[in-house]
N, C-alpha and C positions, 0 to 999 in steps of 0.2 A: 188573661189568666193571672198575671201578676197582681191585678187589683183584687181578684177573688181571694187569693191567699193572704194578701195584706189585710183585707177586711176581716177574714176569718181569724187571723191572729190577733187583730185589734180587739175584736169582740170577745175572744177567749180571755184576753187580758182584762177587759173591762168587767167581764163576769167574775173575775177573780179579784176585783177591787182596784184595778189599775185604770188610769185614763189613757186612751189610745193616742200614740204620738203620730206626728207627720214627719216621715223620714226626710232627713236633710238632702239626700241624694236626688229627691224629686225636684222638678222645676217649680217655680213659684206658682205657675198656672195649675200644675198638677196638684199642688198642695191646696190651693184654693178650691179646686174642683172636688177633691176628696172631703174637705171640711164641709162644703155645702151639702154633699151627699151623705154625710156621716149618719145623721139621725135616721134617714130612711133606710140606708143600707144596713145599719145595725139590726133592724127588726128582721129583715129577710135572712141575714146571715145567722141570726139566732135560731131560726127554724132549722137551718142546716146543722147547727150545734145539736139540736134535739135528734135529728136524723143520725148523727154520728155519736149518739149516746153520751153527750156532754151534759150530764143530768142537771148540774147546777144552773146552767143557762136555760135548760128546758123547763125546769120547775118555775123559774122566775118569770119567764116570758110567754109560756104557752097560752095562757089565758088571753093575754092581750093580742096575740097573733090570731087567735080564733075569731076575735071581734073585728079584724081588719077586712076591708073589702078586697076580695080575692082578685078582682079585675085590676084594681090599683096595684096590688102586690105583684101580679104577673107583668104589668107594664113597667114597674120599677126594675124588676129582674131583667126584662128584655133590654131596657135602657142600659143597665149595668153591663150586660153581655156585649152590647153593640159599641159602647163607649171605649174608644181606643186611646192609648197614650198619645200626647202631643208629639208629632214627629220631630226628630232632631234636625239640625241645620242641613244635613246632607239631603234628607227627604224634602225639606223646604226648598232647597235649591232646585231639586228635580221638579217640584210643583211649579216653581217660578219659570223654569224653562218651558214647560208645557203651556203655562199661562201666556208668556210672551209670544209664543208662536201662534196660539189661537187669537190673541189680541191683534197680532199683525194681520192675520187673515180677515178678521172682522173689520179692521181699518181699511183694508183693500176694498171690501164690499161697500163700506160706508162712503169712501171717497168716490167710488164709481157712481153710486146713486146720487150723491150731491153734485158731482160734476155734470151728470146728465141733466139735472134740473137747472143748474146754473147756466148751462149752454143751450138749453132748450126748455123754456118755461112752459110746462103743460100740467094739466090736472093729473094726468097719469104719472108723470115723473115726480110730481109733488107727493102723490100717494106712496110711491116707492120710497121716497126719503123718509116719510113717516114710519113705514113698516120697518125699514132698516134701523132707524133710530130706536124704535121700540125693542127690536131684537137685541141691539147692543146694550140698551138700558137693562133689560131683563137679565142678560148674561152677566153684566157687570155687577148687578146686585147679588146674583148667585155666587159669583167668585169672591165678592167682598165678604160674604158670610163665611165662605170656606177659609179665606185668609185670616179672619179674626180668630180662628181656632188655634192658630200658631202662637206659641209664646216666643216672641222675638227678643226677649230681654238679653239672652246670651249670644245672639247672632252677630255676625260681622256687620259693619256699618253699611256695606253695599246691600246686603240682604234686608236689613232693617229699612233702608231707604225705599226699596221696591215695595215692601209690604205697606209702608206708610202711604205711598202713592196709590196703591190698590184700595186701601181702606178709607181714603179721603174721598168722600162722595157727597153730592147734593141731589142724588136721584130720588124721585118719588117711588114709593113701594106700590102704590095703587096703580094697576095697569090702565084703568080708564082715565086717570089723571095724567099718566104718562102720555097717552095718546092725545089727550086734549092739549097738553103742553107742546107736543111736537106739531100738531096741526096749527096751533096759534102762531108758533114761530115761523112755519112755512108761509102762512097767510100774511104775516107782517112783511116778510121779505118780498112776497109777490106784490103787495100794494106798492112798495117802494120801487121795485124794479120795472113795473109796468105802468107807473104813473105817467100821465100825459097832461098837457095844458093846451087848450084850444083857443085860438085867437078869434077876433071878430069876423075875419074873412073865412072862417071854417077850417083853416089849416091847424093841425095839431102838432105840438112840439114835445119831444122827449127831453129828459134832463140832460143826457149826454148824447150828442154834442150840442143840442139846440139851446137850451136854457143856460147851460154853463157857458156856451159861446157868447150869448148876449151879455151875461154878467162880466165876462172877461174882457170883451172888446168894446161894448157900447160906452159912450160917455154922456148919454142922455139920461138925466136924473130920473125922469118919469118912466122911461123905458126900463131902466134898471129896477125901479120900484115895482113895476108890473111883473117882471120876470121873478124877482125875489118873492113877492107875495103870492103869485099864482102857484109856484111850486109848493109852497107850504100849505096853501089852502087845498091843493089837490091831494096830497098824501097824508097830511097831519090828522085831520078830523076822523077819517076812516080807521085810523090806527088806535086812537086814544083809549077807547074802552077795552079793545083787545089787549093793548099793552098793559093796562091795569090788571087784567085777568092773568096775563103771562107772568107779571111780577109776583102776584099772589101765589101762583103755582111754584115758581122758582123758590120763593121764600119757604113755602111749605116743605119742599124737598130738602132744603138746607137745614131746616129746623128738625126734620125727622132724623137727620144725621148728626145732630148735636151742635149745629152752628146757629148763632143768633139770627142771621139772615144771609141772603145770597152774597151780599157785599163782603162779609167776613170770609166766605169761601173763596171769592175771587182774589181778595188780597192775600190769601194763603199761598197763592202761586209764587209769591216772592219769599216764602219761608222766613218771615219775620213775625214777631209777636204782633197780634192785632193792635192797631194804633200806630205802630212804628213805621209802617210804610207811608202813611199820610204825614206823619211827623217828618220823615225824611224828605219827601217831595216838597212839603211846605218850606222846609229850611233851604232847599235848593232854590225854590222860587224866590224867596226873599233875597237871595244873592244875585239872581239875574234880573229881578224886577227893575232896578235902576236903569239898566240898559234898555229894557222894554219901554220904560216910561219915556226915555229920551227919544226912542224911535217913534212912539205914539205921538208925542208932541210935534215932532217934525212933520210926520205924515198928515196929522190933523191940520196943520197950518197950510200945507200944500193943497189939501182937499178943499179947505175953505177958500183959498185963492181960485180954485178951479170952479167950484159950484156956488160960491157966495156965502157970506157969513150968515145969511138968513137960513141956509140949509145945513151948514157945518160951522158950529161955534168953535172958536179957538180956545175955549176954556172948559169944555164939557165932553160928553160922550160923542163918539162919531157914529153916524148912521151906518148900519151893518151891511148895506147893499152896495157900498162904494169902494170895496177893496179888490174888486176883480175876481172874487171867489164866492161861490154861493153860500159858503158858511163863514166867510171872513176869517178862515183859519190860516191862510197864507196870502200875502199881499203882493207877490211878485208880478202879477198881471197889471198892476198900476205903476210899474216902474217908469213908464213914459211920462206920468204926471209928476212924479216925485224925484226924477233923476237930478242929482246935484249939478252935474256939469254936462249939459247936452252936447257940447262941442267935442267931447271925447269920443273915440271909436266905439261903435256899438258892441255891446257884450252879448245880447241875445242873438243866437245863431239859427233861430227858427226859419227865417226867410232863406238863409243860406242852405239849410237842409233841403228845402223844397227845390231851390234852384239846382242843387246837385243831384236831384232825383232820388233822394232818400224815400224809402217806403218802410213799412213795419218790419219786414224781414231784415233789411239792411240795418235798421236801428238795433234789433236784437243781436245781430251778428257783431255789431260794434261793441255792444256791452259784453258779449261773450269774449271778445278779443282782449278786453281789459282783464277779466278774471284769469284767462289763460296766461296773460303776460306776467302775472305774479305767481304762477305755479298752481293755480286752482284748476279744477277739471272743466273740460269742454262740456257743453250740453250733449247728452246722449241722443242718438237718432230718434228715439221715441219722443223726445221733447219736441222736435221739429215736426214730427208726424201727427202728434196728438194735441198740441197746444192750440188755443184759440187766440190769435194775435190781432185780429180785426173783428169788427162787428159784422155778423152775417146779415144778409138782407132778407132771409126767408123765415126768420123765427125771432121770438123774444128771448133775450139773454140778460144776465146780470153783468153789466158793463164794468162795474167796479173792479179794478185790477187786483188780481190775487195770484199767489203761487200755491201749488198743490203737490203734496207728497202722497203717492199711492202705495207706499210701504212695501214695494217689491223687494226681494232679496238682492244683495249685491250680485252683479252680473246680469240681472234682469230688471234694471232700473227703470222706473216710470215716474218722471217728474214733469210738471206742466205749468204753464202760465196762462191765465185767462185775462184778456185785456182788449178793449176797443181802442186800439192805438191810433193816435193822430200824429201827424208829422210836425213836431215842434220840440223845442228844447225841454220843456217841462215833462213831456212824455218820455223823452230820452232818459231823463233823470229817474222817472218812475220805473222804467225798464231795468235800470241798474238796481233800484231798490228791490224789485220783485225777483230779479235774478240772484240777488244776495240771499234771499230766502232759499232759493233752489241750491245754491252752493252750500249752504248750511245743511240742507237735506242730504246732499251727496257726500259731504265730509263726515257726517255722523251715522251714515247708513249701516256701519258695522256694529253700532251699539245695540243693546237689547231694545226691544220695541218700546218699553217704558221710557227709555232714555233718548228716544228719537224725537227730541224737542230742544228748544233753546234753553240756555242756562236759566233764564227767566223770559217771559214774553217780550220784554224790552230788548233783550239781546238779539232776538230774531229780527226785530224791526231795524236795528241799528246797523247790521252788517252791510247791506246794499247801500245805505245812505253814507256809510263811511267811505265806500268806493266812490260814490257820487261827489264827495267833497274834492276828490282829485280830478274827476272827470270835468267838473264845472270850472276849474281854474283856466284862465285865459291861455296859460302856457300849454295845457293839455289840449284844449280846443284847437289851438294853432297846430299842435303836433299831429292831430288827426285830420287837418285840413279844413276845419269848419270856421276858423277865425283867421283872418289875414293880418289885421292890424292890432297889435297889442301895445297899449300905452305903457310907458315906463316912467310915469310921474305920479305925484300924490293925487291929483284930480282923478286920474283913471282908477287908481286903487280905491279911492273913496266910492266911486261909482260901483266898482266891483263888489266891495264889502256891503254897500247899502242894498244892492240887489240880493245878495245872499241873506242879509238880515231880514229882508221882507219875506223870505221863505222860512228861515230857521228861527229867528228871534220872535217874529210875529206869531209863530205857532204856539209858543210855550204856554201862555195862559189858557189857550183853547185846549191844548193837550191835557192841561191840569183840571179844567172845570167840568169836562164831560163826565168823568167818573166821580167827581165830587157831587155832581147832581145825582148820578145813579146810586152812589153809596147812600145818599140821603133818601132817595126813593125806596131803596131796599129796607132801610132802617125804619121807615115810616115818618121821618122828619119832614119829608115832602110827600103829600098825599095826592091822590088822583085829582082832587078838586083844585089842587094848587100846582100841578105839574108845570104849567107854562110860566106862572109867576116865579116859581123857584128857578126855572131855567134862565129867565132873563135877569133875575137878581144876580146870579152867578156870572153871567156874561158881562153885565155892567160892572160888577165888582172887579173881576180879574182882567177882562179885555179892554174895558173902557169904551164899549160900544153899546148901541141901543137899537131897537127895531125902528125902521123908517116910518112905520105906521103903528097905530095903537094895536096892541095884542091883548087878548083876554084869555081866561082859563077855558074858554070854549075851543080855543086853538090848541094845537099840539105841535109846536115848532121843533121839539127834539126829534120827532119822527122824520123830519126832513133831512137828517144826517144818517147815512147808511148804517153806521155802527150801532145806532140805537135799535132799529127794528131787527138787525141781524144778531143782536146780543153779543157783540164783540167787545170785550173789555178794552178800555182806551188809555189807561194810565201808562200802558206799555209805550205809547208814542211819546209821552212826556219824558219817560225814562230814556228812550232811544235818542231823542233829540239832544240830550245832555251827553249820554254815553258815546255817541258817534264821534264827538269831538275828542273825548278821551282816547278812543280807539285810534282816531286819525293822528293825534299827537304821538302816541306810542309807535305806530307804524312808520310815521315820518322819521322818527328817531332811528328806528331799525333800518330804514332805507338810506340813512346818512344825510338827510336833508339839513341844510344849513341856511337859515333865513326865516322870514316871517311865516308863521304857521299857515296863513291863508294862501300862500304861494306854493305849498307843498303838493307834489304829484308823485304818488308811489308807483305809477305805471312802470312795468318791467322790473320791479324790485322783487326778486325771488326771496330775499331775506325778509321783507315785510310780509310777503305771502306765506312764508313758513310760520312766522309768528302768529298770523291770523289763523292759519290752518290748525295749528296746535290747540288754539282755543276752541275753534269750531268742532274739532273732533271729540271734545268732551261731551257734547250734547247736553243732556240734562242729568248727567251722572253725578255731578257734584253741585253743592249750593253755589248760587251765582257769585258771591264774593270771591270764591276760589277761581272761577272763570275770569272774573274781572282782573284778579291779580296775575293770571297767566298771560294776559295781553298788556296790561298797563302797569303792573307792579304794585298796585294798590287795591284795597278790597272794598272801596266805597264808591258811590256815585258822587262825582266831584265836578262842579261847574267851572273850575279854574281854567280848563282847556277852552271852553267856549268863550269865556271872558277874555282870554288871551288872544284868541282868534279875531275877535271884534274890537280889541283894544284901540286900534287907530281910529275906527269908526266912532266909538263912544266918545273919544276925545274930541273929534270933529263935531259930533252932534251937540255936545255940551256947549261948544262955542256958538253953534247956530241957534241954540235954544236959550241963550243967556237972558233974553228979555221975555221969554215965554212963561206962562203959568203951567207948571208941570202937574200931571195927574188929572183926575176927572171927578173926584168926590165933591 
């Protein structure tokens, strides 16, 4: 009604020679709305002038009104009647409350459908995932359009933040294309998760534990080549064309919503102007690259001694299948080849775990005990009842370890881990990593649904790994009875630090290049015809490694890494591998640790746990620099902590490599 009288008065004034004003008390959005409608509204209201015997208006406009299409006129009047004023902040908050609750309920259904498929891969479960995905997409698009009607310019920061999260989308509007995108994504994951390789004798091997076991334990160059190549040939080519279609659809959705490509949307999760995230991680990489280069040179020489200079040159790229890891992302499985001081006590406790009768449940209970010791929450009973901790024998599953939040309300918590656990130290570390995700879920579960996430994706990845930095110290392993002999000399410490560097430092360029490749795929700088060449160019540039056999663009080696077919952004891991050392340093200080950073164990420190909990409880409610400051006192990603941690090792490596040619270009 206010708009009717406003327009009536405005037209009366314009008929009298005045221009109609836009009242200051209206919001900017209301003023824009009225200005856009002015021309059409004037005509209809002038007819009302005639009905109310405002003769001057009637005489001047009656002729033009008669010539107007009456259906158009009625539609405009109906639109004017239906159009309501933009709600104020109080109404916006009420709308957000309803949105958050409905989002939570939809997240529950989405998690249940995806869990069913991940723990029992069937066509029926895959179809359910597609249907739930389409439902969520359709609902999200509808709510996004509703949210856009709010003028948030005068709202509080918290309300603005929620509306920005709701209206930032890369969803396709076309339902057929939505379905196509969901079906392709499900098919890509299925190809990866059900991939098998058959040997000459007819026995067929899965990735986990079979092929990964060969890569980790075999020291036969040709056997390693076979395992490495067979996995890529099994899953890569069937994915390639589907992946290109998937990328095109993702980009189309991003562009519909005002983004140049999907990569821009992904980078937006870090709330930095586009280009600044890559600029930040590149700057961090340049600071840690000298440490990586020293590690690379040392490992290259050791591998050359093991396999021969004809297979591993001491001046170039290292063949990618020799690192004990299917993707050469972490090198700790070849510690036996590169150990500096073999006469020192053994650091790996895998054999001891087997001897002491560890199984998956005991490994998870060991991890839970650490989190409880610093004041974080125990796993709820539903965790033990519903998690998948080992590979079942009766069905196909996605073995890649992952943590799940089912978005139940506090008091009805449902959090789980899915993992095909093996009894070894590496999986013990992975369990702490995944349980770190779960502790994050539990600590921010009181937040609004929109805020039930990490400060940025890298924060979520860093939490469990921060705890694992304590767990993997010889002092802690001795404390929990897994390590009997702990050396107290420089040789033992160098062994300890080198083993940690094989997992942490070796990972950094891999964590960086995965999304550098995808960002360029999304932007079109790397085209489908050039997927594999672009992939290996980056691996050679950043990691200093090469394929053990010739690869062409008929191959699709990116698809051999889970996060590519699953569509999981990866720069989060690079961020986390730097941030976890920042977190560790801050928590060690809180725990009162006095000594080298690599010897710190925060086990049983309630003070450290409180500091960590305070950060975790923020969820995604504030930009990540504020969460970083809450735990570290600084607002940026800073590699000084990881460099400090490995400082004794880098000094030792420089001495060992003084006669080596560093680098690989």
